[in-house]
N, C-alpha and C positions, 0 to 999 in steps of 0.2 A: 504494499500500500504506500502511495506517495504521501508523505506527511508534511512536506514543506516545499514550496517552489517560490523563489523570489524572482521578480520581474527581470533582473539583470541576468539570471541564469538561462533565460531563453536565448540570449545572444552570446553566451560563452560556452566553453567546452565542459565545464564541471557539472556532473549530474546532481539533481536534488537528492535529499536524503530518502531512504527507502527502508521500510520495515520488512526485512527479509523473511520473516516467518509468515507473512500474510498469504493466504490462499495457496500455499504449497509451492510458490515460485521461488527460485533461488535468488539471493541478492545479486549474483553476477548477471543473471538474466535481466533483472529489473534495471540494473545500471546500464546494461546495453541499450535498453529502450529509452531510458531517460537521458543518457548521454547523447543518443541520437536525436531525440526530440529537442534537445537544448539548442540545436542549430536552426530550429524552425523559423525564428524571426528573421534571420538573415536569408535563409533559403527561399522563403515565401515573398520576400519584399524586394526582389531584384538584386540582391547582393551578389557581387562577383568581383573577387580580388580584395586587396587590403582596404581599399577605400569605398567598397560597396558600389562602385559605379557600374552601370549596365549599358551596353550598346543598344542602339535602337533595333526594333524588330526588322529582320531582313525578309522581305516578302517579294516573290517574283511578280506580284500583281495579277496573278491568274484569276480571271473572273469566273472560271468554270469550276468543275468538280476537282477536289484534291485527291481523287481516286487514281491510283497508278494505272497507266494506260496499257502497259505491256506486261509487267511482271505481276504474278499472283500476290495477293495480300499476304503478309506475314501474320502470325498469331498475335504479335505485339501490336501491329497496326489495327487489327480487328478488335482486340481488347480495348485499346485506347479509344477507338471510335465508340464502342459500346459504353464505356465509362463516361463519355461525354453525353451520349444520347439516352442512356437508360440508367438504371439503378444498380446494375451489377454486370458481370461478364463471366458467365459460366463457360465451361469447355464446349458445351453444345451450341451456345449462342455464338461463340467465336468461330466454330466450324461453319455455322450457317452464314455468317457474314463473309467468310472466306469464299464459300461456294457461290453466293449470290452477288457479292460486291456491295459497296456502300449504298449506291443509289437504289438498286433493286430491293435491297433489304429494307430501306426506309419506305419505299413505295408500298411494299407488302405490309409492313407494320402499321403504316398510317391508314390503310384501308380496313384494318381490323377494327370492329366496333368496341366500344367500352364494355368491359365484362366485369363481373363481380362488383356491382355498384354498391355504394354506401346504403342506398335504400334497401337493397336485398340483405345486406349485412344486418341492419337493424330489424328487418322483418323476420329473418330466420331465427333471431334470438328473442323475439317478442319485446324488444326495446321500444317499440312504437305502440305499445299497449297500455291502456289506462288500467292499472291495478294497484295493489298495495305497495308495490315497489316505488311508485312515484317517479318513474323515469323522466317524466316531463320536466322535473325540477333538478335534474342531474346534469353534470358536465362530462364526467369521466368516460361515458360511452363514446363520445366523440374521439377521445384519444385512442380507445380500443380500435375503433373503426379505421382511423388514419394509419396506425401502425400496421394493422392487418393489410391495408391497401399498399403501403410502401414496402413491406417486407415480403408479402406473399401474393399480392394482387397481380392478375394477368396483365399482359401488354405493358411491359416496363417502359417502353418509349412514351406511351400516352401518359402514364403515371408521372414520369420524369418531367415532361413538358407541363403537366398540370401543376406540379409542385412549383415550377418556375413561375407560372402564371399566378399562383396563389401568393407569391412574394412581390407581385406587381400590383394586382388588384386585391389589396390587403384588406382582410377583415379579422377581427379578434373575437374568439369564442366568448371570452369573459365579458365583453362590452356589448353584448346583444341584449336589448330590452325586449325579450321575446321568450315564450315558453317553448319547450322541446328544443333546447339549444343544440344538443348533439345531432338531432335530425335536421335542424336548420343548416348546420355546417355540412352535413351530408348532402343536402340538396345543392349547396354551393359547390362542393367538391365534384359531384356528379356533373353539374353544369360546366365546370372547367374542363372535365374530361370529355364531355360531349362536344365542346367547342374547340378543343385543342388544335385540330387541323381544319377548322372551318374558316370563317371570315371574321376579321377583327371587328367589322361593323356590327355583325350579329352578336358577337361576344360582348361588345360594349353595351348593346341594348339589354342583353340577358343579365349582365352585371347590374345595370341601372335598375332594372325591374325586379331584381332578386329581393325577396323578403329579408335576406341576411344583410345585404348592402344597405337596403332602405332603413333597417333598424340601426346598423352600425354608424351610418353617416347622416341620420336624422331626416331622411326623406319622408318617412312616416310622421305625420303630424305637421309637416310644413304646409302652411296655408297662405292664401292670398292676403294682401295688405288689408288692414283694418285701421283707418286713421283714428277712429274713436278710442281704440285701445292701444294705439301705437304698435300694433302687431305688424311684423314684416316677415317675409319668407325666410326660412332658415338657409343660410349661405354655405353650410358645411360641405355638402356634396358638390355644389356648383364649383367651389374652390378646388376641391380635391380631384374632381374629374378632369379639370384642366391641368393643375399642377402635377399630379401624380399618375393619371391614367391615360393622358393623351398628348398634351403639347409641351408640358414643362414650363419653366419660368422664363427662359430666354429663347429667342429665335435661333434656330440651328441651320447650318449648312447640311447638305446631304450626308456628309461624312461625320456628322455629330459634333463638329466644332462650332463654337458660338459665332454668330454673325456680329458685325460691328468693326469699328476701327479704333486703333490706339487704346485697346483694352476696354473700350466702352461697349457694353452689351445692349441688346435691344429687348426689352421686356415683351413677353407674348400677350399679356393682358393687364388690365387695370382693375381697380376695385369697382369701377362702374360696370365693367364686364361681368364681374362676379354677381353684382346686384341684379343685372339684367338676366343672366343665366339662371339665377336662383328662382326666378318667377316661373321658369319652364318646368320645374320639378315640384310644383305645388299641387295640393289636392289629391295626393295618392295615399292609399292605406292598404292593409292586408285584405285579400279576397277570401271571404268566408262563405261564398255562395255554394260551395260544394263540401262544406265542413259540417259534420254533425257535432252536437253538443251532448256530452255524456256527464255522468255524475261520478265523482271520486268515490271509490268503494268504502273508504273509512272516514274521510272528512265530510262527505256528503254534499260538497259544493259543486257547482257546474264547472265543467272543464272541456275545452275544445279538443277534439281529435286532431291529429297533426296534419290533416289533409291540406290546410291552408298554406303550409310551407311549400307545397308542390305547385302552387299557382303563382304567376307573377303578380306583383302589386297592381292595384287597379285605381283608376280615377272615377269609377262609377260608384257613387256613394250608396247605391242600393245594394251593393255587394259587401259592404263593410260589416264588421261584427255588430255594430249598432247602426243599421241603415238610416239614411236621411235622404231628403228629396233634393236639397240644394248642393251644388258643387262648391268645393273649396279651392278650385283651381283659379289662378289669376288670369283673367281675360284681358288684362292690360296689354298695351304694346310692349314688346320685349326687344331690347337692343343689346347686342354683345358681339364682339369680334367683327365689327363692321357689317353685321347682319341684323335686319329688322324683321321681326315676326309681327304681322299686323294685329291690332287689337281685335278681339273677338275670336281669335284662333283657339280651338279646343285643345284639351290636354294631349290627345294622341297626335294631332298634327304638330303641335308645338314640340313634343318630344322628338318626333321624327326629324324636324328641321334642326333642332338643337344638336342632336347626335350626328346628323349628316354634316353639319358645319364643323364640328370637332374632328370627325373622321377625315374630312377633306383637307385639313390643315397640313401644310408641308412638313411640320415638325414631327408628325406622328411616326413616320417611318424611322428616322434616325433616333428619336427619343425611345420608342419601344424596342427597336431592333438592337440598339447598343446594350440596353439592360438585359435583354434575353441572351445576348452573347456573354455578358458578364456572369449570368447565372449558369450557363452551360459549358463554356470553354475557357474564357480568359478574362481577367479583370481589366486588362489594358489592351483592348483591340486597337489595331492601327486604324487611322482614318479611312484607309482603303477598304478594310474589312467592314467597317460600319457602313460605308457608302454602298458596297455591294449588297449588303443585307437590306438596307433602306430602299435600294432600287428594286429589290425583289418584292418588298412591301408595296411599293408604288405601282408595280406592274409585274405580274407573275409570268409574263411572256405571252399572255393571251389577252392583255388589256384589262385585267381584273386587279383592282386595288384591294389590299388587305388580306390576301390569301395566306393564311397562316401556315399551310403546308409548304408553300413556296418559301416563306420566311425561315422556317426551321430547317428546311433543306439547305438553304443558303448558308445558315449558321454552321450546320454540322458538316457540310461538304466543302466549305471554303478551303482554299489552299493553305491559308494561315492556320487553320485548325488541324488540317490533315498532314501538313508538311513535316517531314522528319526533322528539319532544322528547328522547328518550334519546340521540340522535346528538350533541347539543350539551350534554348534561348532564355536568358534570365528575365526577360520582360514578359514572357508568355506563361500563362497558368493562373491558378487561383488556389486559395486555401479551401479544402473541402469543408463545407459547413457541417456542424454536428449531425443534423438530421440525415444528411446523405451518408455519413459514416455508419450510423446505426441501421439505416435501410440496407446498405450494402452488407453489413454484418449478417442481417437476417436472411438475405437472399443467397449470399455466397456460402453460408454455412448451414443452410436449410433449417431455419428456425420454424418452430411450430408451437401451437398453443395446447397446453394440457387440457384446459377446460373447453377449448373451442371458442372462447370469447375474446382472446387476445388482450388480457387484462394488464396492459402497460398503461400506467397513469401518466399524467403530465410530467415532463422531464426537464423543465426549464430552469431549475436551480443549478447554478454553475459551480457550487463548491462540492457537491456530492452526486450530481446527476449529469445529464448530457449537456445542459446549458442552453437548450433550445427545444421547443415543441412546435409541431405544425399548427398553424392557425392560432398561435398564442403570441404573436408579435406585440411588444409593449406599446407600439404606436402604429398609426396608419402609414408611417414611413418605413415599415418593414423592420426586420431585426437589425439591419445595417443600411446605411445610405450608399448609393452607388459611387459617390465621390469620397467616401471615407478613406483617410490615410492617417496612420499613427504619427504623432510628433517625434522628431529626431530619429526617424527610421530610414532604412535604405530606400524604401519606397518614396518617402518624401524627398530625399536627396536626389532621386532620379526622376522626380516629377511624375510619379506613378500613383495609382490608388490601390487599396487593398481592402475592399469592403468587408469581407468576412472576418478580418482581424478586429473589427469592432467587438466581436465576441471573445477574443483571445486576450487573456491576462494571466497573471501568476495564479490566481484562484481557479480560473476555468481550465487551465492546462492540467493542474493537479486533479481537479474534479473529473475531467474527462478520462484521465488515465485510470483513476480508481474505479470509475463507473464502468468503463469498457472491460476492465479486467474482471469485474464481478459478473458482467453479462457473459463473457467468454467462459468463465468458470462455472456458470449456472448457479451463482450465489447472489444473495442480496434480495431486497424487496422487489426490485424491478424485474428480476428473472424468476419470480415465484411461479409464473405461469408460462412464460414464453422462453423457450430454451433452444439452443442450436444442437443439431445432431452431429455435425461435422462428418457426415457420411462419406463425402468425396475425399476428404483429407485423411481420415483414418486409414483408408486403403493405401495411402502413401507413406504412412508413418514408419514403416520398416526401412525406408530409404530416405534419410534426412535431406539429402541433396534434392531428390525429386520433390519432396514436400516443400522445401524452400522455393524451388523453381516454380512449382504450381502456384504458390501464394504470390510470388513476384508477378506472374502472368495475370491471374484473375483479379488481384487487388490493385496492382500498380501499372499493368500493361508493360511489364519488364522494365520498369524505370528505377528499380532499386540499384543503388551503387554497389560495386563489388564489395566494398567494406561493410555495408549494411548486411548484404547477404552472408558474408563470412561470419559476422557477429551473431546473426540469427542461427546460422548453421551450427556454430560452436555451442550455442545455448541448447539447441535441440539434441545435439550429440551428447551433451552432458547428462541427459536423462537416459539411463540404461534400461533396456528391456530384458526381462527375465527369459522370455522366449519370443518367438515371432508371433505368437498368439496372445501376447500380454496386452489385453485391451486397455487396462487401466494405464499402463505405461504409454501406449500409443496415444491415448486421449490426452495425457499430460503433455506429450511432445507437440501434439497439434495445438493445444491451447496456448502453450508458451510461444509457439511460432506465430499463431494468429495475433496474440497480444503484441509481440515485438513488431510485427508488420504494421499493425494499426497504430502503433506509437511512433513510427519512424517518419521523418519529414519526407522521405521518398513516397510515402503513402499520403500523408496529410496535405502535401502540396501536389495538386493535380495539374498535369501538363497535357 
């Protein structure tokens, strides 16, 4: 168990202290892991050489696919592609990519429908039932569902893209003023999965009309102006849909760089635009027209069935929980972003014009595209990379704007992401965020639930848990800002950003190491129900070199340094087997190898 980590130790070679008796691991093995992770800060922030300077990304500017044209794909290339595009890279997946090629594999996966939905998860376990368990008032089932989806849900590509979208169109489970919060988050998650390869305009409308977003950013209850009471429309969603979901704060070139001269940027909107746009989202509420009202079996009071969560919000007051005859929508003239919606326009027409205006803004392609690049491949894409992705957003090649399948193909197939040169480029890559690490742990090591309910609770404490939980971002700005960079870091010195490092500090590093060791060892509260079988790895435990090579491939796409592999190999070999059938010994070998792999900067920094 890691008992202390000081911030300076992340940037030096000395390992933090370790309780060598914890969980059956040797002190030598733990020091291997912690001595390796101590280089994380430099490795992930563009450090190269004594002064931490990093050369610029060298790209050949290829606007087409980064797929090799003549030679067959290697296992490392296939694994690297999978770890960018999905949540894991099994031997079977790697072989599939090698046989099909990047483009064909993507095409095939994108056409597969969403499977194993959140709605089905809740229904199969009666979590959507009104009974003495009072699930309507709980939160934890949302965590169960999400970890099941991320660790075991089918179509890893769709799940990975949906996770990236959830960190762009951010909502927080805890801040929903709504009953049945887990089911509500489930509807939002299913909506992101359904739209992952659709059109951005449709996704934007579904997000806007989602009961979850409407509750989170106060669309529900926003009403037309009433001068007698000084009531004005709520501006929360209007501000965030511009700032965070579509156009950002400043005008951008196609390559994502700010427009303007001599360091002066051009703001995309003013407060008057917020005021005008806010009127467009007035008069909406939850749709209860298809929802039954039941009675709580023990408390005896009326309680809505969860059906309303599966309906978009509505501006028809006859469909509300408490129907009324008059609309609360603002029929005033609405002016924003140089567009005027005439007075008297109804809520549906107004919404369509408002979203069309935002969707057509030239900022959307580079603003959205760059952040999706950051989530999937690298924190510091070159302007050329951003430009190519933004161009795919603007036109998929068939005159269609906002085609998300084209956008994600452009991100994942770009030469800058697929080039062998970027593997060693100190400016390319990103820190794996904690959610991705645990999801990969579950998929790579075949985690399963003893109860079938996947009872992993929230894991966002950073001192003894993962330090991050899906749909539990502390603010609408996500867990980290896309422009975050730590002070006095190599990233800052090289004018780079390192968004995920907002979650990394001396406390969270120690917390992650302790937590992931407990999960690997099947101990601790978080692993009381969900445990890994390591079935693929145990078969290799008699051959330490084969085991280490396997983990290097499926966890890092063969990006472990020779020194890291040697240190892990020595730790594995230090565990003697009584016989070739010594299952306990083989499991111990696998666990220490898995832990050291997941503690190494070669794993934590994804390239």
